[in-house]
N, C-alpha and C positions, 0 to 999 in steps of 0.2 A: 502493500501498499505505499502511495506516495503522496508528499504535500502540495500543493496545489499555490503559485502565488499568488492567489485571487483576492480579488477580496470579499464581504460578505454575502454578494451575491454568489460568490461560484462555490457555495456548498462547501467549504472547509475541504473535505478529504474526497478523494474520487480513487473510489476502487479497482482492482480488476476489470470486475463484474458490472460498471458502469454505463452506460450509453452509446460513450464515447471508450469503451474500449481502454488503450494506456495514454490517449491523447492528455497532453499537457498546453499549459495556462497560454503559451506561444499562438497553437495550431487554433486550439478550441476558438468558439463565435461566440464574440463578443457580445451583451446581452447590453443593446441601447435603448434605453426608452424613448420612444418618437419626441416626448417633451422636449426633450436632452438639447439636440439639434436644431429643432424649430428656437426655443430660447434663444442658442446664440446667434442662429439670423436675423431675429429680430430685433434682435439688441446690441447685433456689429459687435460679437467678444472678436474676433476675431481681429477685427481691423483695429479695436482699440490696445488690444496688448502689442501688436504690432507695434501702434505710435508710439506706445512709452517703451516697446524698449526701446523701437532708433531713436526718443531721444536721451533714454540711459546712458546708449552709448555714445551721444552725443557730448552733453553737460558732462560724465560722467560725475555726476554727482557723491560730495562726499559720504550724503548719508540718503540716500537710495528714497527711503521708507518714504522720508519728507517730501523728496523730488514729486514720488508718483500722488500724492495724498495732495501736491498744491497743482502737480499736470490733474487729476483729475474735479479739481474743483475751478480752474480756468475754463474745464472745458469748452474747449475750444479747435476742436476736432474738425470741425463740419461746416467754422465761417469762411468766409471769401479768403481766398489764396489768389490771385490772379496776378501776372504780369502779361503787358499789353506793348508791343513793340511795334515800328515802323519808320517810315525814314518821315523825313522833315517830309510837312502837311500834309501828313495823312489824316490827319483826323486824333491820332491817338490820344494826346491829351485831353479832348472834349468827351471820345470817345469813354476814357477815363474817370472824367469827373464825374459825368451822366451816372456812371457804372458807381459811383463811388455814392452818389447823394440814392442811389435807390437799394443798394444794399447794404447801405448805411455802415458802409466802412470807412478805414484809412488809408485814403491818398498820400502814399508816396511816390516823391522825386528829388531827383538827383537836388533839385537847390533847394526843397525843405528838409536835404539826411543834407546837412551845412556846406560839402566837398566834396567835391569827384575825389578826393585821394582814394585810393582804395577800401584803407584800413580806417577810415572814418563811414563809407560807403554802409558798411556791412558792416559797423559797428552800431549804425543808424538805423540799419532795415531787422538789426538782433532783437535791440530796444522795442521795438514796433511787431515784432514777430507771434508775440505772446498774449498778444491783443486781444481781449473776448470778443473783440467785430471784426474782426481779419484785415484785411488790408491790398490794395494795389498797387503794384509798382508800373510806374509809366513811363517808360521807353528803358527800364531800369533791367539787365541786364546792358550798358553799351556793349564791350565788350567780353572777349571767348573766357580773360583770364575774374573781369569780376562775374562770370558765370561760376568755374568754378570755386571763386572763394565764398559765395553766398553757399552754395551746396555743401563746401566743406562746414558750412557754419547750422547744416541740418537745418540752412532755411528753401524749403524745395514748394511750389506750387505747386499747384493743381490744376489750377488751367490757366494757361500761355497765350493768347490769338494775339498772330500779326496781321498784320494792316500792311495789303499789297495795289500798288498803283501802276503805271505807267508812270516813269519820271517828267516828260511828253504836260501829262497832267498834273503833276505836281511840283513844275515849276512853276505852270501858271499859276494854279492856285494861289502856291507859296506869297506871287507879287500881290491880292487882293487880305493877305490876312492883314487884320488890328485887334488889338489889345485894348480892354477896358485896364488902366492903371489902378483903379479901386477894386473890382475886385479878381479880378486875372483870367477874367471870360475872354474869352476869340468869339473872331467877328468876322466874316470874311465880305468885301464890296460887293460881289454878286451872290454869290450863297445864302448869302445868314448874316442882313445888314439889320441892325435894329431899328425898332420902328419909333423910340423915343428920343426927339431931336437932343437931351442931355447925356444922352448917352454915346449920339454921335461926336458929340462936341468934345468932348474926354477922354475919344479914341486915337491909340497914335501908332505910328507906325512900326513893329520891333524892326530892334538889328540884324542882317545878317542875310535881308530875302530879298538880293538882288538874284539877277542869276545864274552870276558868276555866282555867289557862291554858294548857292542851292545847291550847282550843279558838283562843287565842291562835297560837301556834305553827302550827296547823294551816293559819293563818289565812296567816301569813307563808311558810309551806312553798310553798303551792299560789301564790303570788302570784309567787317565785319559781321554781319550779322548768316554767311552759309558758314562762319564758326563757332554762332552763339546756336543756332539750330539743333545739333545732336545735339544738346546739351538736354534738352528737354522732348525725346520722340514721340514719347506714345499720350501726354498729355497737350500736344500743342493742333491748334488751327490757326486757318492762313482764310481771310475775308478779305476780299476785295473790299475798297478802299474808295472807288472809280463807280460807285453810288450815293444814293439818298445819304444825309448822315442819318436819319432816323433808320432807315434801312442795314447799316450797319450794326445801330448798335443794338436793334432789336437781336439781330443774328448771334450778335456777341454779349448780353445778355442771356440769351435762347441755351449759348455754349455755357457759361458761364452757372446756368444753374443742373447745367445735366451734372448724372454720378457716375464718374468712370466705372468699368466693369472690379470689380475685387476680387483677388487672388486668395478670400476665403475658400474654405473648404464646406461643402452643402447640396446638399442632399433633392434629384430635381426633382419634386414633387407639377405637375404639368396637371391643365385641366384645360379639357377642349371642349370649349360648347358649338352649338351650332343646334342648327333644325336636323328633320329627318332628314337622309338625302347627299346633306355635305360631305360624306365623305368624311364621316368622325372617325373611324372604325379604323378602315385603312393611314392615315395616316399615321393613330395612336400607334399599329402595328409598326409602321416607318417610322416612327421614333426610339420605339420600346427597342426596337433589329442595334437600330444605329448606335443609342448612348447607353444599351445596358438598362433599360429600365422596365421595373413590371407590368404591364398592361392589364390592366382591373378594366373590363367593361362591363357595367353592371347587371346588365340583363346575363348576361354568361355567368354567373356570381349566383343570380337566384335558378338558374339552367340545374352548374351545379350542385345546389343544397340540394334539388330535388332528386336528384341525381344519389345525389348518394347516403338517400335516405335517412338525412338526418335529422334530428326534434326541429330545425331548424325549415328545413326542405318541408317537412311534414304543416310546416304552419301554412307553408307556403302555397300546396298543390295544389288543396281550394282552390286557389286562386284564380291561378293558370288552368282549372279542368273547364270553372265557371268564364272565362276570359276579361276579368278583371284587373282593374288596378291593383300592385300590392301595397298595403300601406307603409307609409314612410316608418314608422316604428320598426316592423320588422325588414327594409332593404337597408338601413340605418343599424342592425346588429351584423345582417351576413359584410357589410362595406367595411366597418371596422375593425372586425373582425380579419378580415384581410388586411387594411394596412397596416395593421397593429404586427401584422408577420415579418418575422427576421428580414426576408428580403428585402421587401417595401421600405423599412427599416432602410436598410442599409445601401441599395440601391437605386430608391427613388422611385416614383411611379408616375406613370401616365393614365388620369381616369377620363372616359366618357361616357354617358348616358345618364353621369347623374352632377351635379343639379340640375332639376329642370326647372325649379324658383324660385324663391326666395327665399320661404321658409324650409326647404330642403340643406339651401344654400346654410341659413345658422343654424342648423343640423347639423349637420355636416362643418360648421367654424367649431360648435359649441364642443363635438369630440374632441380636438386638436388635429387635425387633421388639415390643414390650410395649405391652397399652392402653391408655389412661392413663381411662380408661373403661370397664364393664361391665352387661351388665342380661342376667337371664333370663327369659324367657319361661313362666310356670308354668297349665298348663291341667288341667282335667281329664280323667281319661282316659276317661270317653267320650266327649269331644270327640273325641280319638284318634282312639279306635276308628272314629267315622263318620269324617273323615276321609279314613282306613287305606281303609274300605274304599269309602270314592269314588276314590280313584285306584289300586289294587290292593296287592299285596302293596310290600314292601321292596325300595326300591331298593339296588345298591352305593352305594360310597363316589362320588362325584362327578355322581350322578342326579339327585336326592334334591329335594326343589322346594320345600320347609318357609324 
């Protein structure tokens, strides 16, 4: 008799005559309650621990426990962390200011970080990094050296937006730029002229906007940007600046509010919805085959319960004989048993044929079987009619083949 290295749920000792024979803890299947991975996914536990580990390794505090407590209390893991890059006259400062107002974040520029020296730039950015409202870097980093130094300090953006436009358009646009010295707002003689006479009178022409000076800045920008972009391969989006400013803003805002694909392990729980005849059963089979999911067809489960002559099957049999819909309580019992089995918990599942209404959806949710993905299969009404004519009349719950 050998002692297994498992926890209390392992049963302590396993004899030679046990169901798994001489199987030890390294090969025995792990019985993970379905609510555990669901809790981890719902509360982003993996991302939380990953972020905390990154910050510990970056800052290397003397007291890791106090550091982690302080980190959790700040609760700034999901605040905006955005970098906006672009050539001169691309409108990046305007877009950054609008995003800052909309997302209630800090706008950080080279100017308000005091100096262009790398040490001052990095120190200033790092002071704002832990702010609970997030930050938007306007035109930072300007060089690859700045990008690498910022990364070394653990300052990593979630979204990098790069504005792009032909140089000829940028040179022409830059000639019409005007600045309000009181507010810092940027206007344009053609595209964005203020209606108030008071603002018009105090606008000034910024320095360095001549055609020759703009061309020089563009050349410098192009030399640097090709070395900066490889530092942000997975969080980068290029947006054309040669379109109305509001269109650029809404595209930038949409991207800034999207969540990137997480590296967290998760169990796929897919729900396929759609009318009878939309091909749910075929798509479920394809998904199950490609991703190794358990294909759960509610109607088929009821048939199998009847064929096995189980206690639940005996309750279902009269409804099948009378071609009546099986009560939701019985369906939920069968479905709960199948979704709670070990293969469904470990591999994930794709469910179709249930739920068919809001009450059933609430019942499924109450049992803890929330789908992590859902998909609806729309089709034209005429397509359904043709398929139903081929199959015959609608069948009661548990017999449809869609």
